[in-house]
C-alpha positions in Angstrom: -22.5 22.4 -20.0 -21.6 23.5 -16.5 -18.0 24.0 -15.2 -18.3 21.0 -13.0 -19.1 18.7 -16.0 -16.3 20.4 -18.0 -14.0 19.6 -15.4 -14.8 16.0 -15.0 -14.1 15.3 -18.7 -10.4 14.6 -18.6 -10.6 12.9 -15.2 -8.3 9.6 -15.4 -7.8 9.4 -11.6 -10.5 10.0 -8.7 -9.1 10.2 -5.2 -11.1 10.1 -2.0 -10.7 11.0 1.7 -12.0 8.6 4.0 -13.6 10.2 7.4 -16.4 12.5 6.3 -16.4 11.3 2.6 -16.5 7.4 2.5 -17.8 7.4 6.0 -20.0 9.9 8.0 -16.9 11.0 10.3 -17.8 9.1 13.0 -14.9 7.3 14.7 -15.6 4.2 16.7 -13.2 2.6 19.1 -13.2 -0.6 21.4 -11.6 -0.9 24.6 -8.4 -2.1 23.2 -8.1 1.0 20.9 -9.4 -0.7 17.7 -10.9 1.4 15.2 -14.1 0.5 13.3 -15.7 2.5 10.4 -19.0 2.0 8.5 -18.9 2.4 4.7 -21.9 2.4 2.6 -22.3 -0.4 0.0 -23.7 2.0 -2.7 -20.7 4.2 -2.5 -18.7 1.0 -2.9 -20.5 -0.3 -5.8 -20.1 3.2 -7.5 -16.3 3.0 -7.2 -16.4 -0.3 -8.9 -18.4 1.0 -11.6 -16.2 4.1 -12.0 -13.0 2.0 -12.2 -14.7 -0.2 -14.9 -14.7 2.9 -17.0 -11.0 3.1 -16.9 -10.7 5.5 -14.1 -8.1 4.8 -11.5 -9.0 5.1 -7.9 -7.0 6.3 -4.8 -7.4 7.0 -1.2 -5.5 9.7 0.6 -6.4 10.0 4.3 -4.7 11.6 7.4 -5.6 8.8 9.8 -4.2 5.3 9.5 -6.6 2.2 9.9 -6.2 -1.4 8.9 -10.0 -1.1 8.2 -9.1 1.1 5.1 -6.7 -1.2 3.9 -9.4 -4.0 4.0 -11.9 -1.7 2.2 -9.4 -0.5 -0.4 -8.5 -4.0 -1.1 -12.3 -5.2 -1.5 -13.0 -2.4 -3.8 -9.7 -2.9 -6.1 -8.2 0.6 -5.2 -4.5 0.0 -5.7 -3.3 3.5 -4.4 -3.6 4.0 -0.5 -2.0 6.9 1.3 -2.6 6.7 5.0 -1.3 8.9 7.6 -0.8 11.7 5.0 -0.5 14.7 7.4 0.5 16.9 4.3 -1.9 15.4 1.6 -0.5 17.5 -1.1 2.9 15.5 -0.9 0.7 12.3 -1.6 -1.3 13.9 -4.4 2.0 14.9 -6.0 3.5 11.5 -5.6 0.6 9.9 -7.2 0.6 12.2 -10.1 4.4 11.4 -10.8 3.7 7.7 -10.5 0.8 7.9 -12.8 2.2 10.4 -15.1 -1.0 12.6 -14.7 -1.6 16.3 -14.7 -3.8 18.0 -12.1 -6.5 18.4 -14.6 -6.7 14.7 -15.1 -7.6 14.3 -11.4 -10.8 14.5 -9.2 -10.6 14.7 -5.5 -13.4 14.3 -2.7 -12.5 15.9 0.6 -14.4 17.6 3.3 -12.2 19.7 5.5 -9.6 22.2 5.4 -6.8 19.5 5.6 -8.1 18.7 2.0 -7.7 22.1 0.8 -4.2 21.9 -0.7 -5.4 19.0 -3.1 -8.9 20.5 -3.7 -7.5 23.8 -4.9 -5.0 21.9 -7.2 -7.0 19.1 -8.7 -9.2 19.3 -12.0 -12.5 18.5 -10.3 -12.8 19.3 -6.7 -15.8 17.7 -4.7 -17.0 18.1 -1.4 -19.9 17.3 0.9 -22.9 19.1 2.4 -21.6 19.0 6.1 -18.1 20.3 4.8 -17.2 23.7 6.3 -18.2 26.8 4.0 -14.4 27.7 3.4 -14.1 24.0 1.9 -17.3 24.1 -0.1 -16.4 27.2 -1.8 -13.5 25.6 -3.4 -15.5 22.9 -4.8 -16.7 22.5 -8.3 -19.4 20.4 -6.9 -21.0 19.7 -3.6 -22.9 16.4 -3.4 -26.7 16.3 -2.3 -25.8 13.4 -0.2 -23.6 13.4 3.1 -20.4 11.6 3.3 -20.8 7.9 4.3 -24.5 8.0 3.1 -24.1 7.7 -0.8 -21.9 10.9 -1.4 -19.2 8.9 -3.2 -21.6 7.2 -5.4 -23.1 10.5 -6.5 -19.6 11.7 -7.3 -18.9 8.5 -9.2 -21.9 8.8 -11.2 -21.3 12.5 -12.0 -17.9 11.6 -13.3 -19.3 8.7 -15.4 -22.3 10.8 -16.9 -20.1 13.7 -17.6 -17.7 11.3 -19.6 -20.8 9.4 -21.3 -20.0 6.4 -19.7 -23.0 5.8 -17.2 -25.7 4.8 -19.8 -23.7 1.8 -21.1 -23.0 0.7 -17.7 -26.5 0.9 -16.5 -27.7 -0.8 -19.6 -25.6 -4.0 -18.4 -27.9 -4.2 -15.3 -31.2 -3.8 -17.2 -32.5 -6.8 -18.7 -35.4 -6.8 -21.2 -38.2 -9.6 -20.9 
């Protein structure tokens, strides 16, 4: 069993960045300055499946957007930290609030601002477009890019490592 699988075994909380992880990192603004983001539906269902296994979900992002609030509500994500200039403070707050140890957490990020959490969590996940300096600290780098199924890949990885994926998948497969 590889070290990433080992690191996924105790995970009870999965935390995700938004831009570059749940989205492709593009920022869209209209003339009034309203922000738009595109999310992947496969990622969304992966998050819902992961939550079904008892894993808590959280978002820590440096930017602030009402779009994130709506997406989190749609997915049942209770813990959302926006405008987190220092993501480590939000991370430590989450650990204290939920009574968890760092090894019980997974974090998925794509840039150097994510390193304070990536280097302290139990399972560090990144994406192929992340700088090399970020990827070198990741236990796992997804094959898919942010906003294009990377979150789903990470969710499935955790579920498979914890032995929950097959049972969830069986709920969707019906015999004739």
